[in-house]
C-alpha positions in Angstrom: -35.7 21.5 59.8 -35.3 21.1 56.1 -38.1 20.7 53.6 -38.7 18.8 50.4 -38.1 21.2 47.5 -41.2 20.1 45.6 -43.8 19.9 48.4 -43.8 21.3 51.9 -43.1 18.2 53.9 -40.4 18.6 56.5 -37.5 16.3 57.3 -38.8 16.1 60.9 -41.6 13.7 59.7 -40.7 10.2 61.2 -39.3 7.8 58.7 -39.3 10.3 55.8 -36.3 10.2 53.5 -35.2 13.3 51.6 -32.7 12.4 48.8 -29.6 14.2 47.6 -31.7 16.3 45.3 -33.9 17.5 48.1 -37.0 15.5 47.1 -38.9 13.5 49.7 -39.9 9.9 49.4 -43.6 10.7 49.0 -42.9 12.9 46.0 -40.7 10.2 44.5 -43.4 7.6 45.1 -45.9 9.8 43.3 -43.5 10.1 40.3 -43.5 6.4 40.0 -47.2 6.2 39.6 -47.0 6.9 35.9 -44.9 3.7 35.5 -47.4 1.5 37.4 -49.5 -0.9 35.2 -52.8 0.0 36.9 -54.9 -2.2 34.6 -52.8 -5.2 35.6 -53.2 -4.3 39.3 -57.0 -3.8 38.8 -57.2 -7.4 37.5 -55.1 -8.7 40.4 -57.5 -7.0 42.8 -60.5 -8.5 41.1 -58.8 -11.9 41.3 -58.6 -11.6 45.1 -62.3 -10.9 45.2 -63.2 -13.7 42.7 -61.4 -16.1 45.0 -63.8 -15.6 47.8 -67.0 -17.6 48.2 -69.4 -15.1 49.8 -71.4 -16.3 52.9 -72.9 -13.7 52.2 -70.0 -11.2 52.2 -67.0 -11.2 49.9 -64.9 -9.0 52.1 -64.8 -6.6 55.0 -64.2 -2.9 54.5 -63.2 -1.1 57.7 -65.1 2.2 57.7 -65.1 5.4 59.7 -67.9 6.9 57.6 -65.2 9.3 56.1 -64.6 10.1 52.5 -62.1 7.3 51.9 -64.1 4.5 53.4 -67.2 5.7 51.6 -65.3 5.6 48.3 -63.9 2.1 49.2 -67.4 0.8 49.7 -68.6 2.3 46.4 -65.7 0.8 44.5 -66.4 -2.7 45.9 -70.1 -2.3 45.0 -69.2 -1.1 41.5 -67.1 -4.2 41.0 -70.2 -6.3 41.7 -69.3 -7.6 45.2 -71.0 -7.5 48.6 -68.8 -6.0 51.4 -69.5 -6.0 55.1 -68.7 -2.5 56.5 -67.1 -2.7 59.9 -66.8 0.3 62.2 -64.6 0.6 65.3 -66.4 3.4 67.2 -64.5 6.6 67.4 -63.7 8.2 70.8 -66.0 11.3 70.6 -68.3 10.8 67.7 -69.4 14.1 66.1 -72.9 14.7 64.7 -71.6 14.9 61.2 -69.6 11.8 61.8 -72.8 10.0 62.9 -74.6 11.1 59.8 -71.8 10.0 57.5 -71.6 6.7 59.1 -75.3 6.1 58.7 -74.9 7.1 55.1 -72.7 4.0 54.6 -75.7 1.7 55.1 -77.7 3.8 52.6 -75.2 2.9 49.9 -76.6 -0.7 50.1 -74.4 -2.6 52.5 -74.7 -4.0 56.0 -72.8 -2.3 58.7 -71.4 -3.7 62.0 -70.5 -1.1 64.6 -68.2 -2.2 67.5 -68.4 0.3 70.4 -65.9 -0.3 73.2 -66.5 0.3 77.0 -66.7 4.1 77.2 -65.2 4.2 80.7 -62.1 2.2 79.7 -61.8 4.2 76.5 -61.8 7.5 78.4 -59.1 6.2 80.8 -57.0 5.0 77.9 -57.4 8.3 76.0 -56.0 10.2 79.0 -53.3 7.6 79.7 -52.1 7.7 76.1 -52.1 11.5 75.9 -50.0 11.7 79.0 -47.7 8.8 78.1 -47.0 9.1 74.4 -48.7 12.4 73.5 -51.5 10.8 71.5 -55.1 11.0 72.6 -56.1 8.9 69.6 -53.8 5.9 70.3 -56.7 3.6 71.5 -58.9 4.6 68.5 -56.1 4.1 65.9 -55.2 0.7 67.4 -58.9 -0.5 67.5 -59.3 0.6 63.8 -56.8 -2.1 62.9 -57.8 -4.8 65.4 -61.6 -4.7 65.3 -62.1 -5.6 61.6 -59.6 -8.5 62.0 -61.6 -9.8 65.0 -64.9 -9.6 63.0 -63.3 -11.3 60.0 -62.3 -14.2 62.2 -65.7 -14.4 63.9 -67.6 -14.3 60.6 -65.1 -16.3 58.6 -64.6 -13.6 56.0 -61.1 -14.1 54.6 -60.5 -10.7 52.9 -60.2 -7.2 54.4 -59.9 -4.2 52.1 -58.1 -1.3 53.7 -57.6 2.1 52.1 -54.3 3.7 51.3 -50.8 2.7 52.4 -49.8 5.9 54.3 -46.1 5.2 53.7 -46.9 5.5 49.9 -49.1 8.6 50.2 -47.1 10.5 52.8 -43.6 9.0 52.6 -41.9 6.2 54.5 -40.4 2.7 54.2 -42.3 -0.2 52.8 -44.3 2.2 50.6 -44.8 -0.4 47.9 -46.4 -2.9 50.3 -49.8 -4.2 49.4 -50.5 -6.3 52.6 -51.6 -5.0 56.0 -50.7 -7.5 58.7 -49.5 -7.6 62.3 -45.9 -6.7 61.3 -47.1 -3.5 59.5 -49.3 -2.5 62.4 -46.6 -2.9 65.0 -44.1 -0.9 62.8 -46.3 1.8 61.2 -49.7 1.6 63.0 -49.0 4.6 65.3 -48.2 2.5 68.4 -45.4 4.9 69.3 -43.5 2.3 71.3 -46.6 1.6 73.5 -48.0 -1.9 73.6 -51.3 -3.2 74.9 -49.4 -5.0 77.7 -48.2 -1.6 78.9 -51.7 -0.4 79.7 -52.2 -2.1 83.0 -55.8 -3.2 82.4 -57.6 -6.5 82.6 -57.5 -8.8 79.7 -61.2 -8.3 78.9 -60.7 -4.5 79.0 -57.9 -4.5 76.4 -59.5 -7.1 74.2 -60.7 -4.5 71.6 -57.1 -3.3 71.3 -55.4 -6.6 71.0 -54.5 -8.0 67.6 -55.8 -11.6 67.3 -53.3 -14.3 67.7 -54.5 -16.6 65.0 -55.1 -14.8 61.7 -54.5 -17.7 59.4 -56.6 -17.5 56.4 -57.2 -13.7 56.7 -55.7 -11.4 54.2 -55.6 -7.6 54.4 -55.0 -5.6 51.2 -54.3 -1.9 50.7 -56.7 -0.7 48.0 -54.3 2.2 47.3 -51.8 -0.3 46.0 -54.2 -1.4 43.2 -55.7 1.9 42.3 -54.3 5.5 42.1 -55.3 6.9 45.5 -56.6 10.5 45.7 -58.2 11.8 48.8 -60.0 14.8 47.2 -61.3 12.7 44.4 -62.6 10.2 47.0 -64.3 13.2 48.9 -66.0 14.4 45.7 -67.2 11.0 44.8 -68.4 10.3 48.3 -70.3 13.6 48.4 -72.2 12.6 45.2 -73.4 9.6 47.2 -74.6 11.3 50.4 -71.3 12.0 52.3 -71.6 15.3 54.1 -68.8 17.9 54.1 -68.4 20.4 57.0 -70.0 23.8 56.4 -66.6 25.6 56.7 -62.9 24.8 56.8 -62.2 22.5 59.7 -60.2 24.2 62.5 -57.1 21.9 62.5 -56.3 21.8 58.8 -58.5 24.1 56.7 -60.3 21.6 54.5 -64.0 20.8 54.7 -63.9 17.1 53.9 -61.2 15.7 56.2 -61.4 14.1 59.7 -65.0 14.8 60.4 -65.9 12.0 62.8 -64.0 12.6 66.1 -64.0 15.8 68.2 -60.7 14.7 69.7 -58.9 14.9 66.4 -58.0 18.5 66.9 -55.9 17.5 70.0 -54.3 14.7 68.1 -53.3 17.0 65.2 -52.0 19.7 67.6 -49.7 17.2 69.4 -48.4 16.0 66.0 -47.5 19.7 65.3 -45.8 20.4 68.6 -43.7 17.2 68.3 -42.7 17.4 64.7 -43.3 20.9 63.5 -46.1 20.0 61.0 -49.7 19.0 61.1 -52.6 17.7 59.0 -52.7 20.9 56.9 -49.2 20.0 55.6 -50.1 16.4 54.9 -53.1 17.4 52.7 -51.5 20.4 51.1 -48.6 18.2 49.9 -51.1 15.8 48.2 -52.5 18.7 46.2 -49.0 19.9 45.2 -48.1 16.5 43.9 -51.2 16.3 41.8 -50.7 19.7 40.3 -53.7 21.4 42.0 -51.6 23.8 44.0 -48.3 25.4 43.5 -45.8 25.0 46.3 -46.2 28.7 47.3 -50.0 28.2 47.6 -49.3 25.2 49.8 -47.0 27.2 52.0 -49.6 29.9 52.4 -52.2 27.4 53.5 -49.8 25.7 56.0 -48.8 29.1 57.5 -52.5 29.9 58.1 -53.8 26.5 59.4 -51.0 24.3 60.9 -50.4 24.5 64.6 -53.6 26.2 65.7 -54.3 25.6 69.4 -57.3 23.2 69.6 -59.7 25.5 71.4 -62.5 23.9 69.5 -63.1 21.2 66.9 -66.1 20.6 64.8 -68.1 23.0 67.0 -67.2 21.4 70.3 -65.1 23.4 72.7 -61.8 22.1 74.2 -63.1 22.2 77.8 -66.1 19.9 76.8 -63.8 17.6 74.8 -61.4 17.3 77.8 -64.2 16.7 80.3 -64.9 13.4 78.6 -61.4 12.2 79.7 -61.7 14.0 83.1 -59.0 16.5 82.4 -59.0 20.3 82.9 -57.3 22.7 80.5 -54.6 23.6 83.0 -53.6 19.9 83.2 -53.8 19.7 79.4 -51.4 22.6 79.0 -49.0 20.8 81.4 -49.1 17.7 79.2 -48.5 19.9 76.1 -45.4 21.3 77.7 -44.1 17.7 78.1 -44.2 17.1 74.4 -43.3 20.5 72.8 -40.2 20.2 70.7 -38.2 23.1 72.1 -35.7 22.8 69.3 -38.5 24.0 67.1 -40.7 26.2 69.2 -40.8 28.8 71.9 -43.6 30.3 73.9 -46.8 29.2 75.6 -48.6 26.1 74.1 -51.5 28.5 73.2 -49.2 30.9 71.4 -46.3 28.9 70.0 -43.8 30.6 67.8 -41.5 28.7 65.4 -37.9 29.5 66.0 -37.3 29.4 62.3 -39.9 30.6 59.8 -40.8 29.0 56.6 -39.1 30.5 53.6 -38.6 29.6 49.9 -35.0 28.7 50.5 -35.4 26.8 53.8 -38.8 25.4 53.0 
């Protein structure tokens, strides 16, 4: 593994390009922000909203109840428009996640929650964990399909998404402002798995199927039009009722990130064992690029927090989390073994050791 010499993002991140100077695409993208005419983009964004005749909603904002979706709702309200918040129910909703989702309505908007068949979701969680090493595959797919289905049903032509992750974390098509089927299939976390691979009835996979006819529906990344900043979003959301966790969250060490789903710790652990980095790295890099942390401070944080075995997440123990998908920890460890990148790690999944340690020269 090699690392960006500005932040701490490794070359093992899928689709990440590190140039001849040793700088990753995400850092280069951030450098370009100072050249972006943000006032012009703000006006373009407003034009999109002005072009909608509200009946009674101007747009849909997909929401988890997290910091970013809370900030998105606040921005649309500040601009004087009426959004419909649409939530695709998470797999194992936490108590704090429930409270933060309820807070969305208190901001002054209507909220539609779409909760899929729990039995089917549990089967899909287990299947996807075993097949592609991602327990969150069904949730992440439904996040993108559900708001589109609601937009069609309610004839709301505009969907406002958050950041473009290729721009924030590095990857191709970073400058894209539209989210459509093509983006979902290439960058939406499908990992080569398609709905047709699931072996379920059509009605059972309906919540995970991107609608065929999306003519007249446009999806925009808000992060294309405004300089995205997760921490700033978290602080703003907190001022408007968004609740932070009372201590650093187990998988990454921050109090404001990924608070809605108890299964997220498993998702982040599998990311780490596959690619050698986790959510702590993602967030630490955003702080380095914005000058809040030095690179050495980011390295210290990553060493402490990345790769922790998910024995608990947001106060719920692993055995209780696994019981929801009818899996025992012994079986879980066997699945971990299937996906550990042995070029990077050695040892038991509960006590992994990196074969090469981070250093100022290698990192």
